[in-house]
C-alpha positions in Angstrom: -0.7 -20.2 2.0 -0.2 -21.3 5.7 -3.3 -19.4 7.0 -2.7 -20.6 10.5 0.8 -19.5 11.0 1.4 -15.9 12.2 3.1 -13.9 9.3 5.3 -10.9 9.1 3.8 -8.4 6.5 5.1 -5.2 5.2 2.9 -2.7 3.2 5.0 -0.4 0.9 3.3 2.9 0.3 4.8 5.4 -2.0 3.0 8.3 -0.2 1.0 8.0 3.1 -2.5 7.2 2.4 -1.7 4.7 -0.5 -1.6 1.9 2.2 -5.1 2.9 3.2 -6.7 3.3 -0.1 -5.2 0.1 -1.6 -5.2 -2.6 1.5 -6.5 -0.7 4.5 -9.0 -3.4 5.3 -6.3 -6.3 4.5 -4.0 -4.6 7.1 -6.5 -4.5 9.8 -7.4 -8.3 9.0 -3.7 -9.1 9.2 -3.3 -7.3 12.6 -6.6 -8.8 14.0 -5.2 -12.5 12.9 -2.2 -11.5 15.1 0.4 -10.9 12.2 3.2 -8.5 12.5 2.5 -5.6 10.3 4.9 -3.0 9.3 4.5 0.2 7.2 7.1 1.3 4.7 6.7 5.0 3.5 9.0 5.7 0.6 8.5 9.7 0.0 7.9 12.7 2.2 6.6 16.3 1.8 9.6 18.4 0.9 10.0 22.0 2.3 10.4 23.2 -1.2 6.8 22.6 -2.0 5.0 22.3 1.3 4.8 24.6 4.3 6.2 23.9 7.7 2.9 23.7 9.1 1.7 21.2 6.5 4.7 19.0 6.9 4.1 19.1 10.7 0.3 18.2 10.0 1.4 15.2 7.7 3.5 14.0 10.6 0.8 14.1 12.9 -1.4 12.2 10.5 1.1 9.4 9.9 1.4 9.0 13.8 -2.3 8.9 14.2 -2.8 6.4 11.2 0.0 4.1 12.7 -1.5 4.0 15.9 -5.1 3.2 14.4 -3.6 0.3 12.6 -1.4 -1.0 15.2 1.6 -1.3 12.9 4.7 -2.8 14.7 7.0 -0.3 13.0 6.9 2.4 10.6 9.9 3.2 8.3 10.0 6.6 6.4 12.6 6.8 3.8 11.9 10.4 3.1 12.6 10.5 -0.6 10.9 13.7 -2.4 7.5 13.2 -3.4 6.7 13.1 -7.2 10.3 13.4 -7.8 11.4 9.6 -7.5 12.3 9.6 -11.3 15.3 11.9 -10.3 16.6 9.3 -7.8 18.8 6.5 -9.1 16.9 3.2 -8.8 19.9 1.4 -7.1 19.5 3.9 -4.1 15.9 3.2 -3.9 16.6 -0.6 -4.0 19.1 -0.2 -1.4 17.0 1.6 1.1 13.9 -0.7 0.6 16.1 -3.7 0.8 17.7 -2.4 4.0 14.3 -2.4 5.5 13.0 -5.7 4.1 16.3 -7.2 5.3 15.8 -5.9 8.7 12.2 -6.9 9.1 12.4 -10.1 7.0 8.7 -10.2 5.8 6.9 -13.3 4.4 4.1 -11.1 2.5 4.9 -7.8 0.9 2.2 -5.4 -0.5 3.2 -3.1 -3.5 1.6 -0.6 -5.6 0.5 -1.4 -9.2 3.2 -0.6 -11.7 0.6 0.8 -14.3 -0.6 3.5 -12.0 -0.7 6.9 -13.6 1.6 8.3 -10.8 5.3 7.7 -11.8 6.3 7.3 -8.1 4.2 4.1 -7.8 5.8 2.6 -10.8 9.3 3.3 -9.6 8.4 1.9 -6.1 7.0 -1.2 -7.8 10.3 -1.6 -9.7 12.4 -1.2 -6.5 10.4 -3.5 -4.5 10.4 -6.2 -7.3 14.3 -6.1 -7.1 14.0 -6.8 -3.4 12.0 -9.9 -4.0 14.5 -12.3 -5.4 14.2 -15.4 -3.3 18.1 -15.9 -3.1 18.6 -12.4 -1.7 15.4 -12.0 0.3 14.4 -15.6 1.0 12.0 -14.5 3.8 9.7 -13.1 1.1 7.2 -15.8 0.1 4.1 -13.8 -1.3 4.1 -10.6 -3.2 0.9 -8.9 -3.9 0.2 -5.8 -5.9 -2.8 -3.4 -4.7 -5.0 -1.0 -6.6 -5.0 2.8 -5.6 -8.3 5.0 -6.5 -7.4 7.8 -8.8 -4.1 6.2 -9.7 -4.8 2.6 -10.8 -8.1 3.4 -12.6 -6.7 6.6 -14.1 -4.0 5.1 -16.1 -4.2 5.1 -19.9 -1.8 3.0 -21.7 -3.7 1.1 -24.6 -1.0 -1.6 -24.6 -1.4 -2.5 -21.0 -3.4 -5.4 -19.9 -4.6 -3.3 -16.9 -5.0 -4.3 -13.2 -6.5 -7.9 -13.3 -7.0 -9.3 -9.6 -6.6 -12.7 -8.7 -6.9 -12.5 -5.0 -9.8 -11.2 -3.0 -9.8 -10.4 0.7 -13.1 -10.2 2.7 -12.8 -6.8 4.6 -16.6 -6.7 5.5 -15.7 -6.6 9.5 -13.0 -3.8 8.8 -14.7 -1.7 6.1 -15.9 1.2 8.5 -12.4 1.3 10.1 -10.6 1.7 6.9 -13.0 4.5 6.0 -12.4 6.1 9.4 -8.6 6.0 9.0 -8.8 7.4 5.4 -10.5 10.3 7.1 -7.3 11.2 8.9 -5.7 12.4 6.0 -6.4 16.0 5.6 -7.2 17.1 2.1 -7.0 13.7 0.5 -10.7 13.1 0.2 -13.5 15.0 -1.7 -17.1 14.7 -2.4 -18.4 12.1 -4.8 -17.8 11.5 -7.6 -14.2 12.3 -6.4 -12.4 8.9 -6.6 -11.1 9.1 -3.1 -14.6 10.1 -1.7 -15.9 7.8 1.1 -18.9 6.8 -1.2 -16.4 5.8 -4.2 -14.2 3.8 -1.7 -17.4 2.1 -0.1 -18.6 1.3 -3.7 -15.3 -0.1 -5.0 -15.3 -2.4 -1.8 -18.8 -3.5 -2.8 -17.7 -4.0 -6.4 -14.8 -6.1 -5.4 -17.0 -8.0 -2.9 -19.6 -8.9 -5.6 -16.8 -10.2 -7.7 -15.7 -12.8 -4.9 -18.8 -13.5 -3.0 -18.3 -11.0 -0.1 -20.1 -7.9 1.2 -17.0 -6.1 0.8 -13.6 -6.9 -0.4 -10.1 -5.5 -1.5 -8.5 -6.9 -4.6 -5.0 -7.8 -5.4 -2.8 -9.3 -8.0 -0.7 -12.1 -6.8 2.6 -11.8 -8.6 4.8 -14.6 -6.7 4.1 -17.1 -4.1 6.4 -19.9 -2.5 6.1 -21.7 0.9 8.3 -24.5 2.2 
């Protein structure tokens, strides 16, 4: 990978907070390196399940998080949360493909297909359809991130599981990642809740110990091509 070249990056999040849980430190590192980083949020809270006050609060959270990261742009597709299985895959592919076509990213981060939340698997499938080189030639690197309480809670005896082959040193950005995660009201709890600060810090240490860093995030590299 051409490390010295500035890159355009898209982080695809089925729900707001997935980006921070899975690759918050890596996003901050990209921004610090001068890369153009964009946030694509696939779902939104629906008025049928959430109060207007909660929806308003989530909008404020998204704005706060976007500012904290320094995203170049935020794209909210607004599909119903926890109901993507009711949406034709072709519609999701069309909307995600439109955004990727506009941004022309070289690097794309996506959730793990084996996550226990069906929205994550569906988003993975849709993004995968948007990674074909002859339709989206800008995409050079496709990486899968892990999401605490989703990736680690999946139970499938036939699946190989999340097996990372890329590790990113996030030691300088771990505290900022945890601070940003605290912006999401109601998404964290006390340890041993998997999204507690203590759990997230421990995961960073474990991934770091596997790769020689004090703190790291782990990814599965699915595709890479550079000219």
